N, C-alpha and C positions, 0 to 999 in steps of 0.2 A: 504494499499499499503506499509506503514512504518513497519508493523509487519511481512510483507512477507519476508524480507531479513534476519532478524536474524534467523527465523525458518528454512529457506533454508540453512543458513550458518551452523546451528548446525547439521542438517541432513548430509550436505556435509562433515562436519568435522568428524562425526562418520564413515561415509562411507570411508573417506579419511584414517582413521586408519585401516579399514579392508581390503582395496584394496591393491593389490600388488603394488610395487613400480613403475612398468613400466606403470601403468595406472593412476598414480597420476597427471601428467601434464594435461591429458584430463579432468579429474574430476575438476581440478582448473579452467580451461577455461570454463567449463559449469557453475560453480558457478558464475564466473564474469559475464557472459552473463545474467544469471537469475537475478542477483542483479541489472544490468543495466535496464533490462525490468521492474522490480518492481519500480524503481525510476524515470521512464519516466513520463513527464507531457504533457497535451494537448498543441499544438501550437496555439497561438492566433495571427491572422493577425494584424500587427501594423497599427496604424492610420498614414496616409500620409498627407502631406500638399502641397499646390501649390499656386502660385501667379496668381490672375486674374486681368484684367483691369477693373477699375470702370467704369460703363456706363456713357456716356457723359450727358444723359438726364434721368430724373426720373419722371414718372407720379404720382402725389399725389393721394393717396387713402384715403378713409374716416377714420378719426381717426389719421391721420399722423400729426406730428408737424415737424417744421424745425429742431429742435434739435434732434429728433429721427431719422430723415433721415441722418443727418450729422454723428450721432454716428454709424449708421449701416455700413457706408462706411469709418469710421475713418477720416472724414472731419471736417472743422471748419464751424459751422452754419453761422457765420458772413461773411465768404468768399462766401458761397452759396447765402446769402442775397445780397451781393454786386454785384455778377455776374448777378443776376436776378432783380436788382433795387428794392429790397424789403426794405421798411422803417424799423425804429427801432421797429415797433410793431410786426415784423416777422410773419405777417399774410399770410397764404397760403390757397388755395382753392382746393377742391376735383377736380380731372381731370386736374389740372394745371400742365404744363409741366415745370419742373425745370432743368436748366443747372447746373450740378454738377462740371464741370470743362471745360477747354477750348479745350480739346482734343489734337491731335497731337502725336508726338512720346513721349512726356514727360507725357503723360496721367498717373495719379496715379494708383498704383496697391494695391490690398489688399490680405493678405494671408488668405486662407481659408482651413479648414481641411476636408479631404475626407477619407472615409474608403475603404478598399480593396473591389473589386468587388466580391460579393458572388458567389459561384458556382451556375450554372444554375440548377433550379429545373425541373425535368422531368415532363412534362405536360401529364396527362392522357386524352386520347381522349375517348369519348363515341360515339358509333355508334347509331344513332337514327334509330328507326324503319321506314322502307319505307312506306310512306303513300299511301294507294291504291287509284287510282282515283275514283271519285264518278261518277257513270253512271247516266246520265239524260236522261229522255224520251223526245225526241223532240216533241215540241208542234206544232200543225198545224198552219200554217201562217194565220194570221187574215186578213180579207179583208179590205183594206183601201179605204175609200171613198174620192174622191177628193172634197175638199171644195173650192168653188169659193172665190178668193181673192177680198176683198172689199177695194177699194181705198178711203181713206178719202177725202172729199171735200176740194179743196184748200182754204187757208185762203185769203179772199178778203182784199184789202187795208183797213186799220183801222178797221178791224173786231176785237172786243175786245177778248183778250186772258186771260182765267182764269187760274191762277197758283195754285199749291198745297196750297199756303198761303191763298187762298180763294179770293184774289183780282182779279178784271177784269181790264185789262190794255188796253189802246188805245193811239194812237199818239195824241199829243197835238195840232199839226198843220199839214196842208195838203201839205205844200211846200216841195221842194227837200232838201235833206241834204247837207249842205255846208261842214261841217267838222265832222268827227266821234270822238268818245270818245278816248282820247289819253293823259293819265297822264303824259307821258314823255314830252309832249309839253304843259303841264298844261291845257289841254282841259278836263274838268271834266264832260262833258255831250256831247250832240249832238246839233249842231247849224243848225237850219232849216231856209231857206230863205223864203221870202214872200213879200207882199206889205204892206204898212202902213195901219193899220186898220183891217187887216185879223184877224179872231177870233183865240184866244188862249183858249184851252179847258183843263178841268181837265183831267189828264191821268187815274185817279181812284178815287173811293169814298174817301172822307176824310174831314179834318177840316182845314180851313185857319188859320195859326198860325202867318203869317207875310204878310203885304201888305204895302210896303213903298218904298222910294227912298233913305233911310239913307245909304245904301251901294252904294257908287258912282260908282264903277266899274260895277255893275249889273243894274244901272238904276232903273226903276220902277220894283220891284221884289215881286212876290208872292211865298210864301212857303205853301204847303199843307201837312199836316201830315195824314198818312194812318195807317192801322193796321200793326201789326207784325214788327214795327221798321222802316217802310219806310217813307221817306219824299221826295217830289218832288219840284223842283225849276223852276220857269218861269221868265226869265230875259229879260231886254231891252224893256219892253212893252211901248207903247205910252199912254196907259190908263189902269187903273185897275178898274174892275167892282165889285170885291168882297172886303170885309173887313175882318179884323181878327175875329175869332170865328164863321164865316159862315161855315155851312155845305154845301159841294158841292157833286155833283154825277159825275160819269165818263161821259165825253163828254159835260158837262156844260160849257158854256162860262164864263171865269173868267177874261179875259183881251183882249186887242187888241194889235197886233204886232206893233213894233216901232223900234227905234234906240237909246233909251236913254242908256247912259253909253257907247256907241260904235259909230262907224262911218257908219255902214250899218244896213239896216233894216233886222232884224232876231229875231228869238227866240232861246235863249240858254236854253235847257231843261236838267236839272240834276236830277239824282236819288241818294239818299243816304240811306244806310242800316245801321242802328245803328251808324250813324254819319260818315260812310265811303262812299266815292263816288264809285258807281258801274256803269258798262256800260248799259245804257238804252236799248240797242239792246237785252239784255238778258231777258227783260220783255215785250217789245213791240211786237206786231204781225208783220209778214212779210209784206212787201209793194210791 
């Protein structure tokens, strides 16, 4: 580009000497335009800047530190710690929501640089070939035979129910239910009414792990441990027939109903799975 002007100037000068006087102004104008064209440079869009409002809240990402976040928004990390009640250890946690400022009209702003929007690029579209529909040969309708519906027999009262765990469950007493399982009212099992001396039976096969009255609120209490993390509790008995380490079968009499630890004759039957109380109705057969 730089060598272009002198060459053209020399040619123009030689021509200027040979041209008649009346054409010399036109020749000078052409030389000026030619030199201006050789000296032109490409125009670069300047970088612009603008002020944006700093967000009032920021969600901590993995790897963030309080000082990094403060530096990103040109803030004081100590002020962010004060607003969020963070102690001098300045410890923050992933997904924690941090308040960066108190908001309002005086919310701090930060200046960011933005480049000019580039010209849109033409998008070439490609026409896909039209897929021809696949012809299928209709198949003859098959003859459907009506299969008679078999209704399972109803579950009779206290008929043992076998669950996928392999345990067979049955009701520990035959009396009506006084209160259902309700953790909101601190009822951790079902309370079954009856008469003093009515039999209390093991709800499933297992091993007696507790038979005592040391837990006053439950009176004479029997605990039976079953397979797969289940434990059953039989409370308020008048008499305990089994002792610790005894193996029992489902339906075997283990105690007699009473009112020890309470004011009413009843059996409080609880089921715990891995230490947590569950609703016995989810295991026992329908009555």
